[in-house]
N, CA, C, O and the ligand as a Tripos MOL2 file, in Angstrom:
@<TRIPOS>MOLECULE
protein
  301   299    76     0     0
PROTEIN
NO_CHARGES

@<TRIPOS>ATOM
      1 N         113.6500   97.0050   68.3690 N.3       1 MET1
      2 CA        113.5530   96.6760   69.7370 C.3       1 MET1
      3 C         112.1040   96.4990   70.1360 C.2       1 MET1
      4 O         111.2170   97.1740   69.6140 O.2       1 MET1
      5 N         111.8780   95.6230   71.0290 N.am      2 LYS2
      6 CA        110.4680   95.2850   71.5320 C.3       2 LYS2
      7 C         110.3210   95.7780   72.9140 C.2       2 LYS2
      8 O         111.2800   95.8450   73.6830 O.2       2 LYS2
      9 N         109.1040   96.1290   73.2340 N.am      3 CYS3
     10 CA        108.7960   96.4530   74.5460 C.3       3 CYS3
     11 C         108.8130   95.3150   75.6040 C.2       3 CYS3
     12 O         108.1890   94.2700   75.4220 O.2       3 CYS3
     13 N         109.5370   95.5540   76.6940 N.am      4 ASP4
     14 CA        109.7400   94.5350   77.7140 C.3       4 ASP4
     15 C         108.4080   94.0840   78.3170 C.2       4 ASP4
     16 O         108.2970   92.9700   78.8300 O.2       4 ASP4
     17 N         107.4530   94.9110   78.2550 N.am      5 ILE5
     18 CA        106.2100   94.6540   78.9680 C.3       5 ILE5
     19 C         105.1350   94.0440   78.1520 C.2       5 ILE5
     20 O         104.4900   93.0960   78.5990 O.2       5 ILE5
     21 N         104.9050   94.5520   76.9460 N.am      6 CYS6
     22 CA        103.8330   93.9740   76.1240 C.3       6 CYS6
     23 C         104.4200   93.3230   74.8160 C.2       6 CYS6
     24 O         103.6610   92.8170   73.9900 O.2       6 CYS6
     25 N         105.7400   93.3450   74.6480 N.am      7 SER7
     26 CA        106.4020   92.7160   73.5270 C.3       7 SER7
     27 C         106.0850   93.2990   72.1420 C.2       7 SER7
     28 O         106.4600   92.7290   71.1170 O.2       7 SER7
     29 N         105.4220   94.3920   72.1320 N.am      8 SER8
     30 CA        105.0940   95.1280   70.8750 C.3       8 SER8
     31 C         106.4160   95.8430   70.3120 C.2       8 SER8
     32 O         107.2880   96.3410   71.0230 O.2       8 SER8
     33 N         106.4100   95.8080   68.9210 N.am      9 GLU9
     34 CA        107.5880   96.6110   68.2450 C.3       9 GLU9
     35 C         107.2020   97.9710   68.2670 C.2       9 GLU9
     36 O         106.0430   98.3010   68.5160 O.2       9 GLU9
     37 N         108.2500   98.9100   67.9800 N.am     10 GLY10
     38 CA        107.8450  100.2760   67.7660 C.3      10 GLY10
     39 C         108.0710  101.1870   69.0640 C.2      10 GLY10
     40 O         107.4730  102.2610   69.1290 O.2      10 GLY10
     41 N         108.8690  100.8040   70.0330 N.am     11 ILE11
     42 CA        109.0460  101.5990   71.1540 C.3      11 ILE11
     43 C         109.8600  102.8490   70.7700 C.2      11 ILE11
     44 O         110.5680  102.8710   69.7630 O.2      11 ILE11
     45 N         109.7290  103.8720   71.6010 N.am     12 HIS12
     46 CA        110.5840  105.0760   71.4460 C.3      12 HIS12
     47 C         111.5270  105.2290   72.5490 C.2      12 HIS12
     48 O         111.2910  104.7660   73.6650 O.2      12 HIS12
     49 N         112.6210  105.8880   72.2500 N.am     13 ILE13
     50 CA        113.5650  106.2360   73.3460 C.3      13 ILE13
     51 C         113.6350  107.6170   73.5830 C.2      13 ILE13
     52 O         113.9370  108.3940   72.6770 O.2      13 ILE13
     53 N         113.3580  108.0250   74.8360 N.am     14 ARG14
     54 CA        113.4330  109.5060   75.0650 C.3      14 ARG14
     55 C         114.5890  109.7270   75.9490 C.2      14 ARG14
     56 O         114.8870  108.8260   76.7340 O.2      14 ARG14
     57 N         115.3330  110.8990   75.9190 N.am     15 ARG15
     58 CA        116.4610  111.1800   76.7370 C.3      15 ARG15
     59 C         115.9860  112.2500   77.7280 C.2      15 ARG15
     60 O         115.4700  113.3110   77.3770 O.2      15 ARG15
     61 N         116.1920  111.8990   78.9230 N.am     16 VAL16
     62 CA        115.7730  112.7370   80.0000 C.3      16 VAL16
     63 C         116.9570  113.1420   80.9130 C.2      16 VAL16
     64 O         118.0160  112.5160   80.8700 O.2      16 VAL16
     65 N         116.7750  114.1390   81.6950 N.am     17 THR17
     66 CA        117.6740  114.5020   82.7320 C.3      17 THR17
     67 C         117.0220  114.1590   84.0810 C.2      17 THR17
     68 O         115.8450  114.4640   84.2710 O.2      17 THR17
     69 N         117.6980  113.5750   84.9600 N.am     18 ARG18
     70 CA        117.1370  113.1910   86.2460 C.3      18 ARG18
     71 C         118.0680  113.6060   87.3510 C.2      18 ARG18
     72 O         119.2800  113.5970   87.1400 O.2      18 ARG18
     73 N         117.5660  113.9810   88.5480 N.am     19 THR19
     74 CA        118.2340  114.4750   89.6660 C.3      19 THR19
     75 C         118.1780  113.4650   90.8180 C.2      19 THR19
     76 O         117.1020  112.9660   91.1480 O.2      19 THR19
     77 N         119.3110  113.1640   91.4230 N.am     20 TYR20
     78 CA        119.4070  112.2750   92.4850 C.3      20 TYR20
     79 C         119.9180  112.9350   93.7060 C.2      20 TYR20
     80 O         120.8070  113.7800   93.6000 O.2      20 TYR20
     81 N         119.4190  112.6120   94.8670 N.am     21 GLY21
     82 CA        119.9200  113.2610   96.0040 C.3      21 GLY21
     83 C         119.4720  114.6740   96.1440 C.2      21 GLY21
     84 O         118.6420  115.1710   95.3820 O.2      21 GLY21
     85 N         120.0550  115.3380   97.1680 N.am     22 GLN22
     86 CA        119.7100  116.7120   97.3160 C.3      22 GLN22
     87 C         120.9170  117.3880   98.0980 C.2      22 GLN22
     88 O         121.8820  116.7700   98.5490 O.2      22 GLN22
     89 N         120.7100  118.7310   98.1830 N.am     23 GLY23
     90 CA        121.8650  119.4360   98.8230 C.3      23 GLY23
     91 C         123.1780  119.2790   98.2200 C.2      23 GLY23
     92 O         123.3570  119.4090   97.0090 O.2      23 GLY23
     93 N         124.2010  118.9690   99.1420 N.am     24 GLU24
     94 CA        125.5290  118.7550   98.5580 C.3      24 GLU24
     95 C         125.7410  117.3420   97.9370 C.2      24 GLU24
     96 O         126.7930  117.0460   97.3690 O.2      24 GLU24
     97 N         124.7840  116.5580   98.0590 N.am     25 ASP25
     98 CA        124.8140  115.2650   97.4540 C.3      25 ASP25
     99 C         124.1380  115.2030   96.1640 C.2      25 ASP25
    100 O         124.0160  114.1530   95.5330 O.2      25 ASP25
    101 N         123.6710  116.4090   95.7510 N.am     26 LEU26
    102 CA        122.8180  116.5640   94.4480 C.3      26 LEU26
    103 C         123.6910  116.0810   93.2770 C.2      26 LEU26
    104 O         124.8000  116.5570   93.0360 O.2      26 LEU26
    105 N         123.0890  115.0670   92.5460 N.am     27 LEU27
    106 CA        123.7970  114.7250   91.3240 C.3      27 LEU27
    107 C         122.7590  114.7790   90.2110 C.2      27 LEU27
    108 O         121.6640  114.2330   90.3510 O.2      27 LEU27
    109 N         123.0960  115.4260   89.1240 N.am     28 VAL28
    110 CA        122.2980  115.5140   87.9230 C.3      28 VAL28
    111 C         122.8800  114.5750   86.8310 C.2      28 VAL28
    112 O         124.0640  114.6840   86.5100 O.2      28 VAL28
    113 N         122.0940  113.6870   86.2770 N.am     29 ILE29
    114 CA        122.5530  112.7900   85.2500 C.3      29 ILE29
    115 C         121.7280  113.2460   84.0170 C.2      29 ILE29
    116 O         120.5010  113.3070   84.0930 O.2      29 ILE29
    117 N         122.4100  113.5720   82.8590 N.am     30 GLU30
    118 CA        121.7550  114.0430   81.6720 C.3      30 GLU30
    119 C         121.6600  112.8830   80.6540 C.2      30 GLU30
    120 O         122.5090  111.9920   80.6740 O.2      30 GLU30
    121 N         120.7470  112.8770   79.8560 N.am     31 ASN31
    122 CA        120.6750  112.0340   78.6120 C.3      31 ASN31
    123 C         120.3500  110.5570   79.0910 C.2      31 ASN31
    124 O         120.7720  109.6110   78.4250 O.2      31 ASN31
    125 N         119.6440  110.3650   80.1750 N.am     32 ILE32
    126 CA        119.2700  108.9970   80.4710 C.3      32 ILE32
    127 C         118.2360  108.5340   79.5310 C.2      32 ILE32
    128 O         117.2160  109.1980   79.3460 O.2      32 ILE32
    129 N         118.4650  107.4000   78.9200 N.am     33 PRO33
    130 CA        117.5180  106.8220   77.9610 C.3      33 PRO33
    131 C         116.2610  106.1920   78.7090 C.2      33 PRO33
    132 O         116.3950  105.3190   79.5660 O.2      33 PRO33
    133 N         115.0890  106.6790   78.3350 N.am     34 ILE34
    134 CA        113.8440  106.1510   78.9110 C.3      34 ILE34
    135 C         113.1120  105.4500   77.7380 C.2      34 ILE34
    136 O         112.8570  106.0410   76.6890 O.2      34 ILE34
    137 N         112.7920  104.1660   77.9740 N.am     35 ILE35
    138 CA        111.9910  103.4100   76.8050 C.3      35 ILE35
    139 C         110.5080  103.9230   77.0840 C.2      35 ILE35
    140 O         110.0360  104.0290   78.2160 O.2      35 ILE35
    141 N         109.8780  104.2100   75.9730 N.am     36 SER36
    142 CA        108.5010  104.6550   75.9660 C.3      36 SER36
    143 C         107.6930  103.8200   74.9760 C.2      36 SER36
    144 O         108.0420  103.8150   73.7950 O.2      36 SER36
    145 N         106.7170  103.1670   75.3500 N.am     37 CYS37
    146 CA        105.9110  102.3060   74.5630 C.3      37 CYS37
    147 C         104.6050  102.9130   74.1980 C.2      37 CYS37
    148 O         103.8170  103.2210   75.0930 O.2      37 CYS37
    149 N         104.3100  103.1140   72.8960 N.am     38 PRO38
    150 CA        103.0500  103.6970   72.5340 C.3      38 PRO38
    151 C         101.8840  102.6550   72.6300 C.2      38 PRO38
    152 O         100.7200  103.0570   72.6400 O.2      38 PRO38
    153 N         102.1650  101.4020   72.6970 N.am     39 HIS39
    154 CA        101.2040  100.3570   72.7000 C.3      39 HIS39
    155 C         100.6280  100.1980   74.1160 C.2      39 HIS39
    156 O          99.4050  100.2480   74.2450 O.2      39 HIS39
    157 N         101.4020  100.0140   75.1690 N.am     40 CYS40
    158 CA        100.8600   99.7960   76.4820 C.3      40 CYS40
    159 C         100.9790  101.0920   77.4120 C.2      40 CYS40
    160 O         100.5020  101.1180   78.5470 O.2      40 CYS40
    161 N         101.6700  102.1800   76.8200 N.am     41 GLY41
    162 CA        101.7640  103.4230   77.5320 C.3      41 GLY41
    163 C         102.7580  103.3740   78.5280 C.2      41 GLY41
    164 O         102.8300  104.3690   79.2490 O.2      41 GLY41
    165 N         103.6310  102.3400   78.7580 N.am     42 GLU42
    166 CA        104.6660  102.2790   79.8220 C.3      42 GLU42
    167 C         105.8790  103.0570   79.4900 C.2      42 GLU42
    168 O         106.2840  103.1360   78.3300 O.2      42 GLU42
    169 N         106.4420  103.6110   80.4480 N.am     43 SER43
    170 CA        107.8160  104.2830   80.3500 C.3      43 SER43
    171 C         108.6730  103.5370   81.3560 C.2      43 SER43
    172 O         108.2350  103.3570   82.4920 O.2      43 SER43
    173 N         109.8530  103.1010   81.0060 N.am     44 TYR44
    174 CA        110.6170  102.4120   81.8950 C.3      44 TYR44
    175 C         112.2220  102.5430   81.5320 C.2      44 TYR44
    176 O         112.6060  102.9340   80.4300 O.2      44 TYR44
    177 N         113.0250  102.1990   82.5080 N.am     45 LEU45
    178 CA        114.5200  102.1350   82.1740 C.3      45 LEU45
    179 C         114.8520  100.7170   82.0140 C.2      45 LEU45
    180 O         114.2710   99.8800   82.7060 O.2      45 LEU45
    181 N         115.7510  100.3780   81.1480 N.am     46 THR46
    182 CA        116.1920   99.0050   81.0010 C.3      46 THR46
    183 C         117.0390   98.7180   82.2140 C.2      46 THR46
    184 O         117.4410   99.6300   82.9370 O.2      46 THR46
    185 N         117.3080   97.4440   82.4350 N.am     47 ALA47
    186 CA        118.2780   96.9140   83.3930 C.3      47 ALA47
    187 C         119.5730   97.4980   83.2820 C.2      47 ALA47
    188 O         120.1440   97.9560   84.2720 O.2      47 ALA47
    189 N         120.1000   97.5130   82.0790 N.am     48 SER48
    190 CA        121.4350   98.0370   81.8920 C.3      48 SER48
    191 C         121.4630   99.5170   82.1540 C.2      48 SER48
    192 O         122.4880   99.9950   82.6410 O.2      48 SER48
    193 N         120.4710  100.2600   81.8880 N.am     49 THR49
    194 CA        120.4620  101.6380   82.1760 C.3      49 THR49
    195 C         120.4380  101.8540   83.6290 C.2      49 THR49
    196 O         121.1460  102.7420   84.1030 O.2      49 THR49
    197 N         119.6860  101.1240   84.3860 N.am     50 LEU50
    198 CA        119.7140  101.1930   85.8720 C.3      50 LEU50
    199 C         121.1400  100.8190   86.5080 C.2      50 LEU50
    200 O         121.6700  101.4050   87.4510 O.2      50 LEU50
    201 N         121.6150   99.8000   85.8480 N.am     51 HIS51
    202 CA        122.9530   99.3900   86.2470 C.3      51 HIS51
    203 C         124.0230  100.6060   86.1110 C.2      51 HIS51
    204 O         124.7750  100.9570   87.0200 O.2      51 HIS51
    205 N         123.9640  101.1600   84.8730 N.am     52 GLU52
    206 CA        124.8680  102.2900   84.5450 C.3      52 GLU52
    207 C         124.5120  103.4840   85.4610 C.2      52 GLU52
    208 O         125.4550  104.1940   85.8130 O.2      52 GLU52
    209 N         123.4040  103.7610   85.8430 N.am     53 ILE53
    210 CA        123.0860  104.8310   86.8310 C.3      53 ILE53
    211 C         123.6860  104.6010   88.2140 C.2      53 ILE53
    212 O         124.1700  105.5260   88.8670 O.2      53 ILE53
    213 N         123.6360  103.2830   88.6570 N.am     54 GLU54
    214 CA        124.2820  102.9070   89.9000 C.3      54 GLU54
    215 C         125.7800  103.1320   89.7810 C.2      54 GLU54
    216 O         126.4240  103.6350   90.7020 O.2      54 GLU54
    217 N         126.3330  102.7430   88.6110 N.am     55 ARG55
    218 CA        127.8040  102.9800   88.4520 C.3      55 ARG55
    219 C         128.1880  104.4290   88.5020 C.2      55 ARG55
    220 O         129.1830  104.8050   89.1210 O.2      55 ARG55
    221 N         127.3660  105.2670   87.8230 N.am     56 ILE56
    222 CA        127.6950  106.6400   87.8390 C.3      56 ILE56
    223 C         127.6190  107.2800   89.2670 C.2      56 ILE56
    224 O         128.3820  108.1550   89.6770 O.2      56 ILE56
    225 N         126.6250  106.7350   89.9350 N.am     57 LYS57
    226 CA        126.3950  107.2650   91.2970 C.3      57 LYS57
    227 C         127.5890  106.8180   92.2600 C.2      57 LYS57
    228 O         127.9590  107.5660   93.1650 O.2      57 LYS57
    229 N         128.1460  105.6440   92.0480 N.am     58 ARG58
    230 CA        129.2180  105.1330   92.7980 C.3      58 ARG58
    231 C         130.4550  105.8980   92.5080 C.2      58 ARG58
    232 O         131.2410  106.2140   93.4010 O.2      58 ARG58
    233 N         130.6420  106.2180   91.1550 N.am     59 ASN59
    234 CA        131.8330  106.8210   90.6920 C.3      59 ASN59
    235 C         131.7310  108.2890   90.4040 C.2      59 ASN59
    236 O         132.4950  108.8570   89.6240 O.2      59 ASN59
    237 N         130.6850  108.9340   91.1090 N.am     60 ARG60
    238 CA        130.4030  110.3310   90.7610 C.3      60 ARG60
    239 C         131.6560  111.3150   90.8730 C.2      60 ARG60
    240 O         131.7700  112.3000   90.1430 O.2      60 ARG60
    241 N         132.5530  110.9710   91.8180 N.am     61 LYS61
    242 CA        133.6160  111.8200   92.0010 C.3      61 LYS61
    243 C         134.5160  111.9390   90.8260 C.2      61 LYS61
    244 O         135.0090  113.0390   90.5770 O.2      61 LYS61
    245 N         134.7800  110.8940   90.0700 N.am     62 SER62
    246 CA        135.5420  110.9000   88.8770 C.3      62 SER62
    247 C         134.7280  111.0960   87.6080 C.2      62 SER62
    248 O         135.2980  111.5180   86.6020 O.2      62 SER62
    249 N         133.4210  110.8150   87.5940 N.am     63 LEU63
    250 CA        132.6190  110.8920   86.3940 C.3      63 LEU63
    251 C         131.8530  112.2520   86.2600 C.2      63 LEU63
    252 O         131.5300  112.7280   85.1720 O.2      63 LEU63
    253 N         131.6030  112.8090   87.4340 N.am     64 ALA64
    254 CA        130.7400  114.0640   87.3330 C.3      64 ALA64
    255 C         131.6780  115.3110   87.2060 C.2      64 ALA64
    256 O         132.7840  115.4220   87.7340 O.2      64 ALA64
    257 N         131.0770  116.1860   86.4550 N.am     65 ILE65
    258 CA        131.7490  117.4360   86.2400 C.3      65 ILE65
    259 C         131.0460  118.5000   86.9910 C.2      65 ILE65
    260 O         129.8810  118.8150   86.7470 O.2      65 ILE65
    261 N         131.8250  119.0840   87.9710 N.am     66 ALA66
    262 CA        131.2610  120.1240   88.7770 C.3      66 ALA66
    263 C         130.8150  121.2860   87.9400 C.2      66 ALA66
    264 O         131.5800  121.7640   87.1030 O.2      66 ALA66
    265 N         129.5300  121.7890   88.1450 N.am     67 ARG67
    266 CA        129.0790  122.9380   87.4530 C.3      67 ARG67
    267 C         128.7170  123.9160   88.4890 C.2      67 ARG67
    268 O         128.0840  123.5510   89.4810 O.2      67 ARG67
    269 N         129.0690  125.0960   88.3240 N.am     68 PHE68
    270 CA        128.7130  126.1510   89.3020 C.3      68 PHE68
    271 C         127.5590  127.0210   88.7420 C.2      68 PHE68
    272 O         127.4600  127.2690   87.5410 O.2      68 PHE68
    273 N         126.6820  127.4730   89.6920 N.am     69 VAL69
    274 CA        125.6620  128.3650   89.2290 C.3      69 VAL69
    275 C         126.0340  129.6860   89.7710 C.2      69 VAL69
    276 O         126.4710  129.8560   90.9100 O.2      69 VAL69
    277 N         125.8350  130.6230   88.8870 N.am     70 GLU70
    278 CA        126.0590  131.9520   89.1890 C.3      70 GLU70
    279 C         125.0290  132.5570   90.0790 C.2      70 GLU70
    280 O         123.8340  132.4280   89.8140 O.2      70 GLU70
    281 N         125.4450  133.2110   91.1210 N.am     71 VAL71
    282 CA        124.5940  133.8110   92.0160 C.3      71 VAL71
    283 C         124.7580  135.2850   92.0460 C.2      71 VAL71
    284 O         125.8510  135.7940   92.2930 O.2      71 VAL71
    285 N         123.6910  135.9800   91.7980 N.am     72 ALA72
    286 CA        123.7070  137.4750   91.9240 C.3      72 ALA72
    287 C         123.0570  138.0110   93.1490 C.2      72 ALA72
    288 O         122.0100  137.5080   93.5570 O.2      72 ALA72
    289 N         123.6430  139.0350   93.7700 N.am     73 ASN73
    290 CA        123.0280  139.5060   94.9060 C.3      73 ASN73
    291 C         122.3870  140.8860   94.5280 C.2      73 ASN73
    292 O         123.0260  141.8430   94.0910 O.2      73 ASN73
    293 N         121.0590  140.8560   94.7520 N.am     74 PHE74
    294 CA        120.2800  142.0410   94.3570 C.3      74 PHE74
    295 C         120.2140  142.9820   95.5380 C.2      74 PHE74
    296 O         119.5060  142.7470   96.5170 O.2      74 PHE74
    297 N         121.0350  144.1370   95.4050 N.am     75 GLY75
    298 CA        120.9210  145.1180   96.4490 C.3      75 GLY75
    299 C         122.1060  144.8510   97.4160 C.2      75 GLY75
    300 O         122.2570  145.5530   98.4160 O.2      75 GLY75
    301 ZN        104.5680   98.0550   75.5970 Zn       76 ZN76
@<TRIPOS>BOND
     1     1     2 1
     2     2     3 1
     3     3     4 2
     4     3     5 am
     5     5     6 1
     6     6     7 1
     7     7     8 2
     8     7     9 am
     9     9    10 1
    10    10    11 1
    11    11    12 2
    12    11    13 am
    13    13    14 1
    14    14    15 1
    15    15    16 2
    16    15    17 am
    17    17    18 1
    18    18    19 1
    19    19    20 2
    20    19    21 am
    21    21    22 1
    22    22    23 1
    23    23    24 2
    24    23    25 am
    25    25    26 1
    26    26    27 1
    27    27    28 2
    28    27    29 am
    29    29    30 1
    30    30    31 1
    31    31    32 2
    32    31    33 am
    33    33    34 1
    34    34    35 1
    35    35    36 2
    36    35    37 am
    37    37    38 1
    38    38    39 1
    39    39    40 2
    40    39    41 am
    41    41    42 1
    42    42    43 1
    43    43    44 2
    44    43    45 am
    45    45    46 1
    46    46    47 1
    47    47    48 2
    48    47    49 am
    49    49    50 1
    50    50    51 1
    51    51    52 2
    52    51    53 am
    53    53    54 1
    54    54    55 1
    55    55    56 2
    56    55    57 am
    57    57    58 1
    58    58    59 1
    59    59    60 2
    60    59    61 am
    61    61    62 1
    62    62    63 1
    63    63    64 2
    64    63    65 am
    65    65    66 1
    66    66    67 1
    67    67    68 2
    68    67    69 am
    69    69    70 1
    70    70    71 1
    71    71    72 2
    72    71    73 am
    73    73    74 1
    74    74    75 1
    75    75    76 2
    76    75    77 am
    77    77    78 1
    78    78    79 1
    79    79    80 2
    80    79    81 am
    81    81    82 1
    82    82    83 1
    83    83    84 2
    84    83    85 am
    85    85    86 1
    86    86    87 1
    87    87    88 2
    88    87    89 am
    89    89    90 1
    90    90    91 1
    91    91    92 2
    92    91    93 am
    93    93    94 1
    94    94    95 1
    95    95    96 2
    96    95    97 am
    97    97    98 1
    98    98    99 1
    99    99   100 2
   100    99   101 am
   101   101   102 1
   102   102   103 1
   103   103   104 2
   104   103   105 am
   105   105   106 1
   106   106   107 1
   107   107   108 2
   108   107   109 am
   109   109   110 1
   110   110   111 1
   111   111   112 2
   112   111   113 am
   113   113   114 1
   114   114   115 1
   115   115   116 2
   116   115   117 am
   117   117   118 1
   118   118   119 1
   119   119   120 2
   120   119   121 am
   121   121   122 1
   122   122   123 1
   123   123   124 2
   124   123   125 am
   125   125   126 1
   126   126   127 1
   127   127   128 2
   128   127   129 am
   129   129   130 1
   130   130   131 1
   131   131   132 2
   132   131   133 am
   133   133   134 1
   134   134   135 1
   135   135   136 2
   136   135   137 am
   137   137   138 1
   138   138   139 1
   139   139   140 2
   140   139   141 am
   141   141   142 1
   142   142   143 1
   143   143   144 2
   144   143   145 am
   145   145   146 1
   146   146   147 1
   147   147   148 2
   148   147   149 am
   149   149   150 1
   150   150   151 1
   151   151   152 2
   152   151   153 am
   153   153   154 1
   154   154   155 1
   155   155   156 2
   156   155   157 am
   157   157   158 1
   158   158   159 1
   159   159   160 2
   160   159   161 am
   161   161   162 1
   162   162   163 1
   163   163   164 2
   164   163   165 am
   165   165   166 1
   166   166   167 1
   167   167   168 2
   168   167   169 am
   169   169   170 1
   170   170   171 1
   171   171   172 2
   172   171   173 am
   173   173   174 1
   174   174   175 1
   175   175   176 2
   176   175   177 am
   177   177   178 1
   178   178   179 1
   179   179   180 2
   180   179   181 am
   181   181   182 1
   182   182   183 1
   183   183   184 2
   184   183   185 am
   185   185   186 1
   186   186   187 1
   187   187   188 2
   188   187   189 am
   189   189   190 1
   190   190   191 1
   191   191   192 2
   192   191   193 am
   193   193   194 1
   194   194   195 1
   195   195   196 2
   196   195   197 am
   197   197   198 1
   198   198   199 1
   199   199   200 2
   200   199   201 am
   201   201   202 1
   202   202   203 1
   203   203   204 2
   204   203   205 am
   205   205   206 1
   206   206   207 1
   207   207   208 2
   208   207   209 am
   209   209   210 1
   210   210   211 1
   211   211   212 2
   212   211   213 am
   213   213   214 1
   214   214   215 1
   215   215   216 2
   216   215   217 am
   217   217   218 1
   218   218   219 1
   219   219   220 2
   220   219   221 am
   221   221   222 1
   222   222   223 1
   223   223   224 2
   224   223   225 am
   225   225   226 1
   226   226   227 1
   227   227   228 2
   228   227   229 am
   229   229   230 1
   230   230   231 1
   231   231   232 2
   232   231   233 am
   233   233   234 1
   234   234   235 1
   235   235   236 2
   236   235   237 am
   237   237   238 1
   238   238   239 1
   239   239   240 2
   240   239   241 am
   241   241   242 1
   242   242   243 1
   243   243   244 2
   244   243   245 am
   245   245   246 1
   246   246   247 1
   247   247   248 2
   248   247   249 am
   249   249   250 1
   250   250   251 1
   251   251   252 2
   252   251   253 am
   253   253   254 1
   254   254   255 1
   255   255   256 2
   256   255   257 am
   257   257   258 1
   258   258   259 1
   259   259   260 2
   260   259   261 am
   261   261   262 1
   262   262   263 1
   263   263   264 2
   264   263   265 am
   265   265   266 1
   266   266   267 1
   267   267   268 2
   268   267   269 am
   269   269   270 1
   270   270   271 1
   271   271   272 2
   272   271   273 am
   273   273   274 1
   274   274   275 1
   275   275   276 2
   276   275   277 am
   277   277   278 1
   278   278   279 1
   279   279   280 2
   280   279   281 am
   281   281   282 1
   282   282   283 1
   283   283   284 2
   284   283   285 am
   285   285   286 1
   286   286   287 1
   287   287   288 2
   288   287   289 am
   289   289   290 1
   290   290   291 1
   291   291   292 2
   292   291   293 am
   293   293   294 1
   294   294   295 1
   295   295   296 2
   296   295   297 am
   297   297   298 1
   298   298   299 1
   299   299   300 2
@<TRIPOS>SUBSTRUCTURE
     1 MET1         2 RESIDUE 1 A MET
     2 LYS2         6 RESIDUE 1 A LYS
     3 CYS3        10 RESIDUE 1 A CYS
     4 ASP4        14 RESIDUE 1 A ASP
     5 ILE5        18 RESIDUE 1 A ILE
     6 CYS6        22 RESIDUE 1 A CYS
     7 SER7        26 RESIDUE 1 A SER
     8 SER8        30 RESIDUE 1 A SER
     9 GLU9        34 RESIDUE 1 A GLU
    10 GLY10       38 RESIDUE 1 A GLY
    11 ILE11       42 RESIDUE 1 A ILE
    12 HIS12       46 RESIDUE 1 A HIS
    13 ILE13       50 RESIDUE 1 A ILE
    14 ARG14       54 RESIDUE 1 A ARG
    15 ARG15       58 RESIDUE 1 A ARG
    16 VAL16       62 RESIDUE 1 A VAL
    17 THR17       66 RESIDUE 1 A THR
    18 ARG18       70 RESIDUE 1 A ARG
    19 THR19       74 RESIDUE 1 A THR
    20 TYR20       78 RESIDUE 1 A TYR
    21 GLY21       82 RESIDUE 1 A GLY
    22 GLN22       86 RESIDUE 1 A GLN
    23 GLY23       90 RESIDUE 1 A GLY
    24 GLU24       94 RESIDUE 1 A GLU
    25 ASP25       98 RESIDUE 1 A ASP
    26 LEU26      102 RESIDUE 1 A LEU
    27 LEU27      106 RESIDUE 1 A LEU
    28 VAL28      110 RESIDUE 1 A VAL
    29 ILE29      114 RESIDUE 1 A ILE
    30 GLU30      118 RESIDUE 1 A GLU
    31 ASN31      122 RESIDUE 1 A ASN
    32 ILE32      126 RESIDUE 1 A ILE
    33 PRO33      130 RESIDUE 1 A PRO
    34 ILE34      134 RESIDUE 1 A ILE
    35 ILE35      138 RESIDUE 1 A ILE
    36 SER36      142 RESIDUE 1 A SER
    37 CYS37      146 RESIDUE 1 A CYS
    38 PRO38      150 RESIDUE 1 A PRO
    39 HIS39      154 RESIDUE 1 A HIS
    40 CYS40      158 RESIDUE 1 A CYS
    41 GLY41      162 RESIDUE 1 A GLY
    42 GLU42      166 RESIDUE 1 A GLU
    43 SER43      170 RESIDUE 1 A SER
    44 TYR44      174 RESIDUE 1 A TYR
    45 LEU45      178 RESIDUE 1 A LEU
    46 THR46      182 RESIDUE 1 A THR
    47 ALA47      186 RESIDUE 1 A ALA
    48 SER48      190 RESIDUE 1 A SER
    49 THR49      194 RESIDUE 1 A THR
    50 LEU50      198 RESIDUE 1 A LEU
    51 HIS51      202 RESIDUE 1 A HIS
    52 GLU52      206 RESIDUE 1 A GLU
    53 ILE53      210 RESIDUE 1 A ILE
    54 GLU54      214 RESIDUE 1 A GLU
    55 ARG55      218 RESIDUE 1 A ARG
    56 ILE56      222 RESIDUE 1 A ILE
    57 LYS57      226 RESIDUE 1 A LYS
    58 ARG58      230 RESIDUE 1 A ARG
    59 ASN59      234 RESIDUE 1 A ASN
    60 ARG60      238 RESIDUE 1 A ARG
    61 LYS61      242 RESIDUE 1 A LYS
    62 SER62      246 RESIDUE 1 A SER
    63 LEU63      250 RESIDUE 1 A LEU
    64 ALA64      254 RESIDUE 1 A ALA
    65 ILE65      258 RESIDUE 1 A ILE
    66 ALA66      262 RESIDUE 1 A ALA
    67 ARG67      266 RESIDUE 1 A ARG
    68 PHE68      270 RESIDUE 1 A PHE
    69 VAL69      274 RESIDUE 1 A VAL
    70 GLU70      278 RESIDUE 1 A GLU
    71 VAL71      282 RESIDUE 1 A VAL
    72 ALA72      286 RESIDUE 1 A ALA
    73 ASN73      290 RESIDUE 1 A ASN
    74 PHE74      294 RESIDUE 1 A PHE
    75 GLY75      298 RESIDUE 1 A GLY
    76 ZN76       301 GROUP 0 **** ****
């Protein structure tokens, strides 16, 4: 794969977790691939990744798994 920005070979793909929205609209998407180029130093998402994120956001009710956080009451 080549870098979209400087066309150099040897890009790296990192997987990151990103959070969208807040409060009850909070959506966490894990394993989003981010292209990282050691030549020009850019990090970016591909168009298809952005498209997929939009799709996940639109279909969050069916695609997202609700995870609950344990809350302890001290005292
Ligand atoms: Zn580059």
